[in-house]
C-alpha positions in Angstrom: -3.7 46.0 6.1 -2.9 46.3 2.4 -5.8 46.4 0.0 -6.7 43.2 -1.9 -5.0 43.0 -5.2 -7.4 43.1 -8.1 -7.3 40.0 -10.3 -8.6 39.2 -13.8 -11.2 37.1 -12.2 -12.5 40.2 -10.4 -12.6 42.1 -13.7 -14.4 39.2 -15.5 -17.1 39.1 -12.8 -17.6 42.9 -12.9 -17.6 43.1 -16.7 -19.8 40.1 -17.2 -17.4 38.3 -19.4 -15.2 35.2 -19.1 -11.8 35.2 -17.4 -10.2 34.0 -20.7 -11.7 37.0 -22.5 -10.1 39.4 -19.9 -6.8 37.5 -20.2 -6.8 37.7 -23.9 -7.6 41.4 -23.9 -5.3 42.6 -21.1 -2.5 40.1 -21.1 -2.1 38.6 -24.6 -2.4 41.5 -27.0 -5.3 39.8 -28.7 -8.0 42.5 -28.3 -8.6 42.6 -32.0 -10.4 39.3 -31.8 -13.2 40.8 -29.7 -15.9 43.4 -30.4 -14.9 47.0 -29.6 -17.7 47.3 -27.0 -16.3 44.3 -25.1 -12.8 45.6 -25.2 -13.8 49.1 -24.0 -15.8 47.6 -21.2 -13.0 45.4 -20.0 -10.5 48.3 -19.9 -13.1 50.6 -18.2 -13.8 48.0 -15.4 -10.0 47.3 -15.0 -9.4 51.0 -14.6 -12.3 51.5 -12.2 -11.1 48.6 -10.0 -7.5 49.8 -10.0 -6.1 46.8 -11.8 -2.3 46.6 -12.1 -1.1 44.1 -14.7 1.6 41.7 -13.7 4.9 42.6 -15.2 6.6 39.3 -14.7 6.9 37.1 -17.7 8.8 33.9 -18.4 12.1 34.3 -20.3 10.5 32.4 -23.2 7.5 34.7 -23.4 9.7 37.9 -23.2 11.9 36.6 -26.0 8.9 35.5 -28.1 7.1 38.8 -27.7 10.0 40.5 -29.5 10.1 38.1 -32.4 8.8 38.9 -35.9 8.2 36.0 -38.3 9.2 36.9 -41.9 7.8 34.6 -44.5 9.4 34.2 -47.9 9.1 31.7 -50.7 12.1 30.2 -52.3 14.8 31.8 -50.2 17.4 31.0 -52.9 15.9 33.8 -54.9 18.6 36.4 -54.7 16.0 39.2 -54.2 15.3 38.1 -50.6 18.7 38.6 -48.9 18.8 42.4 -49.4 15.3 42.9 -48.1 15.7 40.5 -45.3 18.9 42.3 -44.2 17.1 45.6 -44.3 14.1 44.2 -42.3 16.5 42.8 -39.7 18.4 46.1 -39.5 15.1 48.0 -38.9 13.9 45.4 -36.4 17.1 45.5 -34.4 16.9 49.3 -34.2 13.6 48.8 -32.4 14.8 46.0 -30.1 13.1 43.2 -32.2 14.4 40.0 -33.6 13.6 38.4 -37.0 12.9 34.7 -37.6 12.6 33.7 -41.3 10.6 30.9 -42.8 10.5 29.6 -46.4 7.1 28.3 -47.6 8.2 27.1 -51.0 4.7 28.2 -52.2 3.2 25.4 -50.2 -0.1 26.5 -48.5 0.2 23.8 -45.8 3.7 25.0 -44.8 2.4 28.6 -44.8 -0.3 27.5 -42.4 2.2 25.7 -40.2 4.4 28.8 -39.9 1.4 30.9 -38.9 0.3 28.4 -36.3 3.9 28.5 -34.9 3.8 32.2 -34.7 0.5 32.2 -32.8 1.5 29.3 -30.5 4.8 31.0 -29.6 3.3 34.4 -29.1 5.3 36.2 -31.9 4.8 39.9 -32.1 3.9 40.0 -35.8 4.2 38.4 -39.2 5.7 40.0 -42.4 5.0 38.4 -45.8 7.4 39.1 -48.6 5.0 37.7 -51.2 1.2 37.5 -51.9 -0.1 34.7 -49.7 -0.7 31.3 -51.2 -3.1 30.5 -48.3 -5.1 33.7 -47.9 -7.7 31.9 -45.7 -5.0 31.0 -43.2 -3.7 34.6 -43.3 -7.1 36.1 -42.6 -7.7 33.7 -39.7 -4.3 34.5 -38.2 -5.0 38.2 -38.7 -7.6 38.0 -36.0 -4.9 37.2 -33.4 -1.7 38.8 -34.7 -0.6 41.8 -36.8 0.3 40.8 -40.3 2.0 43.0 -42.9 2.5 42.1 -46.6 5.4 43.6 -48.6 4.2 42.9 -52.2 1.9 44.1 -54.9 -1.6 45.1 -53.9 -3.7 42.3 -52.4 -7.1 44.1 -52.6 -9.2 41.5 -50.7 -6.9 41.1 -47.8 -7.3 43.0 -44.5 -3.6 42.8 -43.7 -1.6 45.9 -43.4 0.5 46.4 -46.6 3.7 48.0 -47.9 3.1 48.0 -51.6 5.7 47.5 -54.3 4.6 49.5 -57.3 5.7 47.0 -59.9 3.4 48.6 -62.4 5.4 51.8 -62.1 8.6 49.7 -62.3 7.5 48.4 -65.7 6.8 51.9 -66.9 10.2 53.1 -65.7 12.0 50.4 -67.6 10.1 51.0 -70.9 10.4 54.8 -70.5 14.2 54.6 -70.1 14.6 52.5 -73.3 12.2 54.7 -75.3 14.1 57.8 -74.1 17.3 56.3 -75.6 15.6 56.0 -79.0 14.6 52.3 -78.9 11.3 51.5 -80.7 11.3 47.7 -81.2 11.5 46.2 -77.7 11.3 42.6 -76.6 10.3 41.5 -73.1 11.5 38.2 -71.7 9.3 36.8 -68.9 8.7 33.7 -67.0 5.1 32.3 -66.4 3.1 34.8 -64.4 0.1 32.7 -63.3 1.0 32.9 -59.6 3.2 36.0 -59.6 1.4 39.3 -59.2 4.7 41.2 -59.2 5.8 40.0 -62.6 2.3 40.4 -64.1 2.2 44.0 -62.9 5.7 44.7 -64.4 4.5 43.4 -67.8 1.3 45.5 -67.6 3.5 48.6 -66.8 5.7 48.0 -69.8 2.7 47.4 -72.1 1.0 50.5 -70.9 3.9 52.8 -71.5 4.9 51.3 -74.9 1.4 51.2 -76.3 1.0 54.9 -75.3 4.2 55.8 -77.1 4.4 56.7 -80.8 5.8 54.2 -83.2 6.8 51.7 -80.5 6.3 48.0 -80.7 6.5 45.4 -77.9 7.1 41.7 -78.4 6.6 39.5 -75.3 8.5 36.2 -75.3 7.4 33.8 -72.6 8.1 30.1 -72.3 7.4 27.5 -69.6 10.2 25.4 -68.3 8.5 22.8 -66.2 9.3 22.6 -62.5 7.2 20.1 -60.6 4.7 21.6 -58.1 6.2 22.0 -54.7 9.8 21.1 -55.8 12.3 23.0 -53.8 14.1 24.2 -56.9 16.9 26.8 -56.8 14.9 29.7 -58.2 17.8 31.9 -59.2 19.2 29.1 -61.4 15.7 28.6 -62.8 15.3 32.3 -63.8 18.8 32.4 -65.2 18.0 29.3 -67.4 14.8 31.0 -68.5 16.7 34.1 -69.6 19.4 32.0 -71.4 16.7 30.0 -73.2 14.5 32.8 -74.2 17.3 35.0 -75.5 17.9 32.4 -78.2 14.4 32.8 -79.6 14.8 33.7 -83.3 11.9 36.2 -83.1 14.3 38.6 -81.3 16.3 38.9 -84.6 13.2 38.6 -86.9 11.4 41.6 -85.2 14.6 43.8 -85.5 14.6 44.4 -81.7 17.2 46.7 -80.4 16.4 46.4 -76.6 15.3 43.7 -74.2 13.4 44.1 -70.9 13.9 41.1 -68.7 11.3 40.3 -66.0 14.1 40.3 -63.3 17.8 40.6 -63.0 18.5 36.9 -63.1 16.6 36.5 -66.4 18.6 39.5 -67.7 21.9 37.9 -66.8 20.9 34.6 -68.5 20.0 36.5 -71.6 23.2 38.5 -71.6 25.3 35.3 -71.4 23.3 33.7 -74.3 23.7 36.8 -76.5 27.4 37.1 -75.8 27.9 33.5 -76.7 26.3 34.2 -80.1 28.7 37.1 -80.7 26.3 39.9 -80.0 27.5 43.0 -78.0 25.8 44.6 -75.0 24.7 47.4 -75.4 25.9 48.0 -79.0 23.6 45.3 -80.5 21.1 44.9 -77.7 20.4 47.1 -74.7 19.2 45.1 -71.7 17.4 46.2 -68.5 16.2 44.1 -65.5 14.4 44.5 -62.2 15.5 44.1 -58.5 19.0 45.7 -58.4 20.6 42.5 -57.1 23.9 43.2 -55.3 26.1 41.7 -58.1 24.4 43.6 -61.0 26.7 46.5 -60.3 29.8 44.4 -60.9 31.9 45.6 -63.9 31.4 42.4 -65.9 27.6 42.6 -65.7 26.9 46.3 -65.2 23.2 45.8 -65.6 20.8 48.7 -65.8 17.9 47.8 -63.5 14.9 49.1 -61.6 15.6 49.2 -57.9 12.6 48.4 -55.6 14.3 50.2 -52.7 14.6 47.3 -50.3 15.7 49.6 -47.4 12.7 51.8 -47.9 10.4 48.8 -48.0 11.8 47.5 -44.8 11.6 50.9 -43.1 8.0 51.3 -44.2 7.1 47.9 -43.0 8.5 48.6 -39.6 6.8 52.0 -39.4 3.4 50.3 -40.3 4.1 47.6 -37.6 4.9 50.1 -34.9 1.9 52.1 -35.8 -0.3 49.0 -35.6 1.2 48.0 -32.2 0.8 51.6 -30.9 -2.9 51.7 -31.6 -3.3 48.5 -29.5 -3.2 50.5 -26.3 -6.1 51.1 -23.8 -7.0 54.5 -25.3 -7.4 53.3 -28.9 -7.1 49.6 -28.8 -9.0 48.3 -31.8 -8.8 49.5 -35.3 -10.3 47.8 -38.4 -8.5 50.3 -40.6 -5.9 48.8 -43.0 -2.6 50.6 -42.9 -1.0 50.9 -46.3 2.2 52.4 -47.5 3.6 52.5 -51.1 7.2 52.7 -52.1 8.3 54.1 -55.4 11.0 52.3 -57.5 14.0 54.1 -59.0 16.1 53.5 -62.1 19.7 52.6 -61.8 21.5 53.2 -65.1 24.6 51.2 -65.9 26.5 50.1 -69.0 24.0 47.5 -70.4 21.7 50.2 -72.0 22.6 52.8 -74.6 21.1 54.5 -77.7 20.5 52.0 -80.5 22.9 51.7 -83.4 21.7 51.5 -87.0 21.4 47.9 -88.1 22.2 47.0 -91.6 
């Protein structure tokens, strides 16, 4: 006569916990929601009783358990395709699939996506921006691994791959100063909700203020976009650059170089200046951020600071696999926040050069 098969009910009785607790710990990869003592006890009792987990899963659950939800905001922003492609490439190498959602900076929509990931038993969530609904993120984090790919979010417990946008700003300013530019203008969009852009500005300010005989003039304007409107962000940024580059202060301050807050703002500024008869880089050197795929085209040839999308994606997958690996019976719960940082790099093209003497 074959021995009786040990069930989760048996483990629950022996461990003095509910069957749902055992199910969540052993069968649903949600051990992080329970105290370490409870988790250790459940696994110890399961091993003592000789419990063998059921391997059979429904087709839906098998598929869902290999899915990663990637959350972006305003997918029309041309920065996202390159990093999404890199994430998908890294995920596929590990037998995982990517599902992408656009929150449009709407906290309720962000909450809905997180609820969907939990209800459908997704493997993990990756944020490509600082959360607009941090409370929802922290609640979801109790039940699913979450990684943010953005500037540092110090109060969050989520694992993080940090973009060092402060360093990006320093690199841009350092490049222009090394060419001999001393009067530099920075064109930027509103930064009230954008940590990345604020960090870039601080990096530029820090480097220029620490340099001898260098002056920075920040030109920022607000082009109203109704809250929650699903605007095309790359067109918005282009329009900002085109508009700000016509500010008379650029000429009045005798600037010889322009730092744009991102590549789309830079391209808008280039078009505005060319229309006015200025030459790039003879009259104005221009540098952007993001290394969008078309900035290398001959007509644009924009010097830019590259965030290393492939490295960010690889680091995110490494952090995720590390997180999943520690959720094993031997070391199941960890409150440690995993963190990786990727360093940006300068891509020099034809839009920057040494300043020419202005009469």
